[in-house]
C-alpha positions as CSV (number, residue, x, y, z in Angstrom):
1,X,-19.5,77.5,19.7
2,X,-17.2,79.0,22.4
3,X,-14.0,80.4,20.9
4,X,-11.1,80.7,23.3
5,X,-9.8,84.2,23.8
6,X,-6.2,83.1,23.7
7,X,-5.0,80.5,21.2
8,X,-1.4,79.2,21.2
9,X,-0.3,78.0,17.8
10,X,2.5,75.6,16.9
11,X,6.0,77.0,17.3
12,X,8.1,78.9,16.4
13,X,6.6,81.9,18.0
14,X,9.4,84.4,17.1
15,X,9.0,85.8,13.7
16,X,11.5,87.7,11.5
17,X,12.0,89.0,8.0
18,X,13.5,85.6,7.0
19,X,10.5,84.2,5.2
20,X,10.6,80.8,3.4
21,X,10.5,82.6,0.1
22,X,13.4,84.9,1.0
23,X,15.5,81.9,2.1
24,X,14.7,80.0,-1.0
25,X,15.5,82.9,-3.3
26,X,18.8,83.4,-1.6
27,X,19.6,79.7,-2.1
28,X,18.7,79.9,-5.7
29,X,21.0,83.0,-6.1
30,X,23.9,81.1,-4.5
31,X,23.4,78.2,-6.9
32,X,23.6,80.3,-10.0
33,X,27.5,80.6,-10.0
34,X,28.1,76.8,-10.0
35,X,25.3,76.4,-12.6
36,X,27.1,78.9,-14.8
37,X,30.4,77.0,-14.3
38,X,28.6,73.8,-15.4
39,X,27.2,75.6,-18.4
40,X,30.7,76.8,-19.3
41,X,32.1,73.3,-19.0
42,X,29.3,71.2,-20.5
43,X,27.3,73.6,-22.7
44,X,23.5,73.7,-23.0
45,X,23.1,70.2,-21.6
46,X,23.8,71.6,-18.1
47,X,21.0,74.1,-18.5
48,X,18.7,71.4,-19.9
49,X,19.1,69.3,-16.8
50,X,18.6,72.3,-14.5
51,X,15.5,73.4,-16.4
52,X,13.9,69.9,-16.3
53,X,14.7,69.5,-12.6
54,X,13.2,72.9,-11.6
55,X,10.1,72.5,-13.8
56,X,9.4,68.9,-12.8
57,X,10.0,69.6,-9.1
58,X,7.4,72.4,-9.3
59,X,5.0,70.2,-11.1
60,X,5.4,67.3,-8.7
61,X,5.0,69.7,-5.8
62,X,1.7,71.0,-7.1
63,X,0.4,67.5,-7.8
64,X,1.4,66.1,-4.4
65,X,0.0,69.1,-2.6
66,X,-3.4,68.2,-4.3
67,X,-3.1,64.6,-3.4
68,X,-2.2,65.2,0.3
69,X,-4.8,67.9,0.7
70,X,-2.3,70.6,1.5
71,X,-2.6,74.3,0.7
72,X,-0.8,75.3,-2.5
73,X,2.6,76.8,-1.6
74,X,4.3,76.7,-5.0
75,X,5.1,80.4,-4.7
76,X,7.5,80.0,-1.8
77,X,10.2,78.7,-4.2
78,X,11.1,75.6,-2.2
79,X,10.4,73.2,-5.0
80,X,12.5,75.3,-7.5
81,X,15.4,75.6,-5.0
82,X,15.5,71.9,-4.2
83,X,15.1,71.0,-7.8
84,X,18.0,73.2,-8.8
85,X,20.2,71.8,-6.0
86,X,19.3,68.3,-7.2
87,X,20.3,69.2,-10.7
88,X,23.8,70.3,-9.5
89,X,24.4,66.7,-8.3
90,X,23.6,65.2,-11.7
91,X,25.7,64.7,-14.8
92,X,24.9,66.9,-17.7
93,X,24.2,63.8,-19.7
94,X,21.3,62.7,-17.5
95,X,18.2,61.7,-19.5
96,X,15.0,63.7,-18.9
97,X,13.1,60.8,-17.4
98,X,15.9,60.2,-14.8
99,X,15.7,63.8,-13.7
100,X,11.9,63.7,-13.4
101,X,12.1,60.5,-11.5
102,X,14.6,62.0,-9.1
103,X,12.5,65.1,-8.4
104,X,9.5,62.9,-7.8
105,X,11.4,60.9,-5.1
106,X,12.7,64.2,-3.8
107,X,9.3,65.7,-3.2
108,X,7.5,62.6,-2.2
109,X,9.9,60.9,0.1
110,X,11.8,64.0,1.2
111,X,8.9,66.4,1.9
112,X,5.2,65.4,1.6
113,X,5.1,62.0,3.3
114,X,6.3,63.8,6.5
115,X,3.8,66.6,6.4
116,X,5.4,69.2,4.2
117,X,8.3,71.6,4.2
118,X,10.3,71.7,7.4
119,X,8.8,68.4,8.8
120,X,11.2,66.2,6.9
121,X,13.9,64.4,9.0
122,X,16.0,63.6,6.0
123,X,17.3,65.8,3.1
124,X,15.1,65.1,0.1
125,X,17.9,66.0,-2.3
126,X,20.1,63.3,-0.8
127,X,17.3,60.8,-0.7
128,X,16.7,61.3,-4.4
129,X,20.5,61.2,-5.1
130,X,20.9,57.9,-3.2
131,X,17.9,56.3,-4.8
132,X,19.1,57.1,-8.3
133,X,22.7,56.2,-7.5
134,X,21.7,52.8,-6.2
135,X,19.1,52.1,-8.9
136,X,20.8,53.6,-12.0
137,X,24.6,53.7,-11.2
138,X,25.5,53.5,-14.8
139,X,23.6,56.6,-15.8
140,X,24.5,58.5,-12.7
141,X,28.2,57.9,-13.2
142,X,28.1,58.4,-17.0
143,X,29.9,61.7,-17.0
144,X,30.4,63.8,-20.1
145,X,33.9,63.8,-21.7
146,X,35.8,67.0,-20.9
147,X,35.6,69.4,-23.8
148,X,39.3,70.5,-23.7
149,X,41.6,69.1,-26.3
150,X,44.7,68.5,-24.1
151,X,43.1,66.4,-21.4
152,X,45.1,63.7,-19.7
153,X,42.2,61.5,-18.7
154,X,38.4,61.3,-19.3
155,X,37.7,60.2,-15.7
156,X,36.6,62.4,-12.9
157,X,39.3,63.4,-10.3
158,X,38.0,61.1,-7.6
159,X,37.6,58.2,-10.1
160,X,41.1,58.7,-11.2
161,X,42.2,58.7,-7.6
162,X,40.3,55.4,-6.9
163,X,41.6,53.7,-10.0
164,X,45.2,54.9,-10.3
165,X,46.2,56.3,-6.9
166,X,47.2,59.8,-5.7
167,X,50.3,60.3,-7.8
168,X,48.6,59.9,-11.2
169,X,45.5,61.8,-10.0
170,X,47.4,64.8,-8.7
171,X,49.5,64.9,-11.9
172,X,46.4,64.8,-14.1
173,X,44.5,67.5,-12.2
174,X,46.5,70.5,-10.9
175,X,45.0,72.1,-7.8
176,X,44.6,75.5,-9.4
177,X,42.5,74.0,-12.2
178,X,40.4,72.0,-9.7
179,X,39.7,75.1,-7.6
180,X,38.9,77.6,-10.4
181,X,37.3,75.2,-12.8
182,X,38.5,73.7,-16.1
183,X,37.2,72.1,-19.2
184,X,39.8,69.4,-18.6
185,X,37.7,68.2,-15.6
186,X,34.5,66.3,-15.6
187,X,32.0,65.6,-12.9
188,X,28.5,66.5,-11.9
189,X,27.2,69.9,-13.0
190,X,27.9,71.6,-9.6
191,X,31.3,70.0,-9.1
192,X,33.2,71.8,-11.8
193,X,34.3,75.0,-9.9
194,X,34.7,75.0,-6.1
195,X,35.4,78.7,-6.5
196,X,31.9,79.3,-7.8
197,X,30.4,77.3,-5.0
198,X,32.5,79.2,-2.5
199,X,31.2,82.5,-3.9
200,X,27.6,81.3,-3.5
201,X,28.3,79.9,0.0
202,X,29.9,83.1,1.2
203,X,26.9,85.0,-0.1
204,X,24.6,82.7,2.0
205,X,26.8,83.3,5.1
206,X,26.9,87.0,4.6
207,X,23.1,87.2,4.3
208,X,22.8,84.9,7.4
209,X,20.9,82.4,5.4
210,X,23.2,79.5,6.6
211,X,25.5,79.3,9.7
212,X,29.2,79.5,8.9
213,X,30.1,76.8,11.4
214,X,28.7,73.9,9.4
215,X,30.7,74.5,6.2
216,X,33.8,75.3,8.2
217,X,33.6,72.2,10.3
218,X,32.9,70.0,7.3
219,X,35.9,71.2,5.4
220,X,38.0,70.9,8.6
221,X,36.9,67.3,9.2
222,X,37.7,66.3,5.6
223,X,41.0,68.1,5.5
224,X,42.0,66.9,9.0
225,X,41.4,63.2,8.5
226,X,42.8,63.2,4.9
227,X,45.9,65.1,6.1
228,X,46.4,62.6,8.9
229,X,46.4,59.6,6.6
230,X,48.5,61.5,4.0
231,X,51.2,61.8,6.6
232,X,50.9,58.1,7.5
233,X,50.9,56.8,3.9
234,X,51.5,59.3,1.1
235,X,51.6,56.6,-1.5
236,X,48.0,55.6,-0.9
237,X,46.2,58.7,0.2
238,X,45.8,62.0,-1.7
239,X,46.6,65.4,-0.1
240,X,44.0,67.3,1.9
241,X,43.8,70.0,-0.8
242,X,43.0,67.4,-3.5
243,X,40.2,66.0,-1.4
244,X,38.8,69.5,-0.7
245,X,38.9,70.6,-4.3
246,X,37.9,67.4,-6.1
247,X,34.3,66.2,-6.3
248,X,31.5,67.6,-4.3
249,X,33.2,68.7,-1.1
250,X,32.4,72.4,-1.4
251,X,29.0,71.6,-2.8
252,X,28.2,69.5,0.3
253,X,29.8,71.9,2.7
254,X,28.0,75.1,1.6
255,X,24.8,74.0,-0.2
256,X,23.8,70.6,1.2
257,X,25.0,70.1,4.8
258,X,23.4,73.4,6.1
259,X,19.9,72.2,5.1
260,X,17.6,73.8,7.7
261,X,15.3,71.0,8.7
262,X,18.0,68.3,8.8
263,X,20.9,70.0,10.5
264,X,21.4,70.8,14.2
265,X,20.4,74.1,15.7
266,X,22.9,74.4,18.6
267,X,26.4,75.6,18.0
268,X,28.0,72.5,19.5
269,X,25.7,70.3,17.5
270,X,26.5,72.1,14.3
271,X,30.2,71.8,14.8
272,X,30.0,68.1,15.6
273,X,27.7,67.5,12.6
274,X,29.9,69.2,10.1
275,X,33.1,67.6,11.5
276,X,31.5,64.2,11.4
277,X,30.2,64.6,7.9
278,X,33.6,65.8,6.6
279,X,35.4,62.8,8.3
280,X,32.8,60.4,6.8
281,X,33.3,61.9,3.4
282,X,37.0,60.9,3.5
283,X,36.2,57.5,4.9
284,X,33.8,56.7,2.2
285,X,36.1,58.0,-0.5
286,X,39.1,56.0,0.8
287,X,37.6,52.7,1.9
288,X,34.3,52.1,0.0
289,X,33.5,51.3,-3.5
290,X,32.1,54.8,-4.2
291,X,34.6,57.3,-5.5
292,X,32.6,60.2,-4.1
293,X,31.4,60.0,-0.5
294,X,30.6,63.6,0.4
295,X,26.8,63.3,-0.3
296,X,26.4,60.0,1.5
297,X,28.4,61.4,4.4
298,X,26.1,64.3,4.9
299,X,23.1,62.0,4.8
300,X,24.6,59.7,7.4
301,X,25.6,62.6,9.6
302,X,22.0,64.1,9.4
303,X,20.7,60.9,11.0
304,X,22.3,61.9,14.2
305,X,20.8,65.4,14.2
306,X,18.3,64.7,17.0
307,X,21.2,63.5,19.2
308,X,23.5,66.3,18.3
309,X,20.9,68.9,19.2
310,X,21.1,67.6,22.8
311,X,24.7,69.0,23.0
312,X,23.9,72.3,24.6
313,X,25.5,74.4,27.3
314,X,24.3,74.0,30.9
315,X,22.1,76.7,32.4
316,X,24.0,79.1,34.5
317,X,23.6,78.5,38.2
318,X,21.9,75.1,37.8
319,X,23.0,71.5,37.9
320,X,21.1,69.0,35.8
321,X,19.6,65.7,37.1
322,X,17.8,63.2,35.0
323,X,14.4,64.8,35.7
324,X,14.9,68.6,36.1
325,X,17.5,71.2,36.7
326,X,18.2,71.9,40.4
327,X,18.9,75.5,41.1
328,X,21.3,76.6,43.9
329,X,19.9,78.9,46.5
330,X,22.1,81.5,48.1
331,X,22.9,80.8,51.7
332,X,20.5,82.3,54.2
333,X,17.4,82.1,52.0
């Protein structure tokens, strides 16, 4: 059999030290501070959910690789990283079978049916979250009671906002406690301390694991639109700081929105993607039945990633037509 002397493999052709394993380990390290905050607020139940999510994700990944005839790649850490991220979106009271079902949906519909890691057009963590939220809303919204003795409400901040309005919600949850984290606040495991999420996010940006522009644009979109409506009707809409610090805004901005396969690669595309996701997060919170809209907002914005990637600067010295760029020739040539 004749073997060609030169074989061109599938892109990318530029290699660097940023291996899949290194990226996943960095992501896991960034998720440890919010997991620690969840453990501080909810106790061993938070670690139980995280351990089940990581172990079941690794097991499902191994089984599905066998079924789909793919080479075993469990050592790259992707299953553990996505399983841990999924755990941060769950309540600490989630039963074991719900966690295992979610990781199965994550790996099957968010990875393997599309051909494997990097081929998925949708974020598997958000697919699993949406599937469980629509199928088992009672269990997904059954949040643990805060452990502090002097709590003003047992509801999550965004639930309080939806039910009683901005005045009562902002009185029950001071901004300092929302930012640092408090045992007076309930929510998903990863929503307790935006400060912890910020620390992990800054680590990812410093190590160039994620681009800074997506988190910045997401937070700007959420703050900008919520601030506008706060000025128009302060009796109905909460302050921008409350929207930034309550719920999963920081978690979405730093750990979910910058997902590599489902986010744009161009600078303009990343800015528009983050801005759109942040604006959609406020819209869902304000005008839908769901108290938390950040996760659904990122999922909806990611559907436009192929279009947003077309936002690119023009080639210097060329004007584009529908078919091909036409380059200007200097006079006299």
